[in-house]
N, C-alpha and C positions, 0 to 999 in steps of 0.2 A: 604445520598447515601452510598451504600454498599462499603466496603473497597476495594473490588476487581474490582470495576468499575472505569476505568480511563477516559473514554469519555462518556458523556451522552447528547443526543439531546432530548429536551423536547418540543413537539408541535411546531416545527419550521415551520414558514410560511415565504415565500419569493417570491415576485413578482418583475418583471421588466416592468414598465408601466402596460399594461393590461395583460401581460403574467405571469400566475401563474406557478412557478417552484416547490416550496415546499408548501404543504398544510396540515400541521399537521404531520410532520415527527418526529417519535420517535425511538430512537435507543440507546442501551447501549452496550459499548465495554469494555471487561474485560482486565485487565492487563495481558500482556504476550500472548494474543491470536492473531491469524491472522484472521482478519475480512475482507471479500471481499464484496464490494458493487457492485451489478450488476443492469443493467437496460438498456433500449434502448437509442439511441442517443437523447439528449435533455431531458432526464428524471430527471436531476438534480444531477447527481453523483458528478461532479466537484463543483457545488454550495454547496453541502453538506460538502465536506472537507474544502472548503474555510471558512465555518462557524466555523469549529474546530480550525482554526489557526487565526481567527479574521480578515481575509481579507474581509469578508462580515458580516454585522450585520442583524439579523433576523428582519422582520417586526413585528413578534409576536413570542413568545416562547424564549427559551434560549439554549445556548450551554455551557456545563460544561466540563472543563478539570481539572482533579484532584480535583473536587469539587468546582472549581472557575468558576464563570460565565464570559465567555470570553467577552461578549458584554459590560461589565461594566468597563473594564480595560482601563487605559490611555496608551499613546504611549510607555512610558518607561516600564510599566507593560506588555504590549503586546510583546515587544521585548524580555523580560525575558521569557515569556511563550513560545515564538517561538523557543527558544533554546532547549526546550524539544523535538522538532520535527526535523526529517531529512526528506528530500523529494526527491524522484526520479521522475523527470519530464518526460513527455511523450517522448520528443525528447532528453533526457539527459541534455539539456540546459547548455552545457559546454561553457565557455568563449573561443572563437576562438583564441583570442590574447594571451592567457596564455597557458603554458605547462600543461600537465596532472597533474604533481606534484603541480603546483601553483593552479590549479583548485581544487584539493582535499584538499589542505591546506588553501584555501581562508578563510573559516569561522574561522579557528584556528588563522590565522594572524589578522583578523579583530576583533575578540571577545575574545581573550585570550592574556596573557602576556608571552606566551611560547617563548623560544629562537628559532632561525632559525633551529638549529640542532635538537631540540626536535620536532619541527613541521615536519621536514624531516623524523624523525624516525616514527612518527605516520602515515604520508602519506604512507611510505613504507609498514607498517603493514596493513593498511586498504586496500591498493591495493593488497597485498598478500591474504587477506581474500576473495577478490572477484575474485581471480585467475589471477591477472595481475602482472607481474614483469618486471622490467627494462623498464618501459614506462614513467617514471617521466619526461624525457626531450623531449618527443614527443608532438606535437601539436594535438588537436582533429581531424584535417583534415587527420592525418596520421593513424587514427584508423578506424576499421570497425564499422558498426552499433552496433553489439553486444558488442564490446570492449568499445564503448562510453557509452553504458548502464551500463557496469560494472564500468567504471570510475565514472559515475554519482552516482552509488550506493556507491562507496568508499567515495565520497564527502558527501553523505547523512549520512553515519555512522561515519564520521571523528570526530565529537564532542560527540560521545557516547550518542545519543539521547534516550529518553525513548520511543518515538513513531516514526515509519517510515511510511510515506505516499507514496504510489506507485500510480502514475497516468498512467493508461494503460501501465503497464510495458512491455508487449510483442508486442505492436503496431509497425508495420513496420518491424518486424523481420521474417525471414524464419522459418519454423516449427522446424528445428534442433536447431536454436538459441533460439527460444521460449522455448523449452524444457530445454535448458541450463540455461536460466534466471529463469525459474520456480524452477529448482533444486537449483539454487544459493539462491533464496529467502527463500526456505525451510531450506537450510543448514545454512544460516545466522540466521534465527529464532531460530534454535537449538543451535547455538554457542553463540549468544549474548543476546538472550532472551528478545528482545524488543517487544513492542506491534506493530503489523503491520496492517495498514489499506490500502487496495488496491481497486481501482475502475477499473472495466474492463467490457467488453462485451464478453470476450473470455472464453467460458465455459471450455475449456481444462485447461486454467490457473487457473480459479476459482476452478475447481475440484482438482487440484494439490496442491494449496497453502493454501486453506481455512480451518480453524478450524470451522468457521461459515460463513454463507452467508446471506446477507440482500438484498432483491430486492426492488428497487424503481419503483413505477408505479403511474402515475398521482399525483405526489407530496407526496406520502406516502410510507412507508415501508409495503408492503403487505405480505411479508413472511420473517421470520428471523429464522434461525436454522442451523443445521449441513448440509453438502452437501446432505446427503440422505433425510433429512427432507424437504429441498427446492426442490431438483431435482425431488422428487417423490410426490410433493404437489398436492392436489386435486383442487387447485385454478386454473381455466382455463388459465388465463393470465400467471401465473407462469409456469404451465406445458408446455405451448406452447413455452415460451422463453427459458426454461431450457431443452428442449427435448434432445439436444446433451449431456448435463450433465447427464441426466438419462441414456442414452445409454452407456456413459462412465462407470458409476457406475455398470450397469448390466454386461458389458464386463469384468470389473475388478473382479466382484463376480464370474463369470464363470471361469476366469483364476485362481483365488485363489482355487476354488474347484478342477480344473484339476491338480493344482500343489500340492495339499495336499497329504500327505502320505496315501496310501491305504492299508487297512488290507488284508493280504493274506487269502484266503479261507482255512479253516481247515477241 
């Protein structure tokens, strides 16, 4: 496997009873890139990322992380592998009974020997990175939906993971907050340089945060490429699904043209 590939899915098949979800899914994700997986509801996006972290084992095929086949690992080895990952869940998934500081520091407390003061310093720094300050003693119920997402992201990066998984990062947020979360994901990507894998059906979000996009349809990745390559695809099902993305790219191109310096006539 090439040195720059951190995650590889090879001919993944997965069924639940008679329902086929993945039927020969192949995908390579490069170190440090932001890969966005798109597809309709029930297309297998969540099932795909569950194979990456060993929550599911393929019926056929294999998932590789850092060249290691996830499906062959025992429980102890899986736990070690999962420390490479941080995850922002769809609903932030904060523990209601814990403060925000305790939520962000949960993994550090459970999986490291760091002192309480060291954990508190890391928690403060991670919260600052996501634009939250002086919220350590608040409970999740005291935060807005957007602030909960930010706190969830702070928890996801608390242990300096190599890979961050985003599960529908903008679901349930208003357009303004969606823009803020998208900007935060891009900003974090630039600051900490992790590999990001996001699943979404939001074309605005995909357009903003993706280096590359992969579209799942009928259990396979039918298009993989840059936003332009996917949004302007000639494949009918991709073109239809990504119509909004195409419009966004066209609008951006027009705006860039209008904003570019114009030579004075001489």
